[in-house]
C-alpha positions in Angstrom: -4.7 34.4 2.8 -7.6 35.2 -0.1 -4.7 37.5 -1.5 -2.1 35.2 -1.6 -4.5 32.4 -3.8 -5.1 35.4 -5.9 -1.2 36.2 -6.5 -0.4 32.6 -7.7 0.0 31.7 -11.1 -2.6 28.8 -12.9 0.9 26.6 -13.2 1.1 27.3 -9.0 -2.7 27.1 -8.6 -2.6 23.8 -10.6 0.1 22.5 -8.3 -1.0 23.3 -4.9 -4.7 20.7 -6.1 -2.5 18.5 -7.4 -0.8 18.1 -3.8 -4.4 18.5 -1.9 -5.2 15.3 -4.4 -2.7 13.4 -3.7 -2.4 13.9 0.3 -6.4 12.7 0.3 -5.1 9.9 -1.5 -2.3 9.1 1.0 -4.5 9.9 4.4 -7.8 7.9 3.0 -6.7 5.0 0.9 -3.0 4.8 1.1 -2.5 4.6 5.4 -5.6 2.6 5.8 -4.5 0.0 3.0 -1.1 -0.2 4.6 -2.2 -0.7 8.1 -4.7 -3.6 7.1 -2.1 -5.9 5.1 0.4 -5.1 7.6 -2.0 -6.2 10.6 -3.5 -9.1 8.4 0.8 -10.4 7.4 1.4 -10.2 10.6 -1.9 -12.2 11.6 -0.8 -14.3 8.7 2.4 -15.3 9.7 1.6 -15.7 13.5 -1.0 -18.7 12.2 1.8 -20.0 10.1 4.6 -20.3 12.7 1.8 -22.0 14.7 1.4 -24.4 12.0 4.4 -25.3 11.7 5.4 -25.0 15.3 2.5 -25.7 17.2 0.1 -24.1 19.3 2.4 -22.0 22.2 2.7 -24.4 25.5 2.9 -27.7 23.5 
């Protein structure tokens, strides 16, 4: 496997490094933020629905 990284051209090594940075950005920042906003948006929409229509069972 070490010989594989030596056989890559500098452009390929740069591309590989960019792919790793993008992967880490997606895993560490993007997915948690999207999850947070999805849950927060769902909670907000339920809260607004209950504000307009009244609490359940009324």
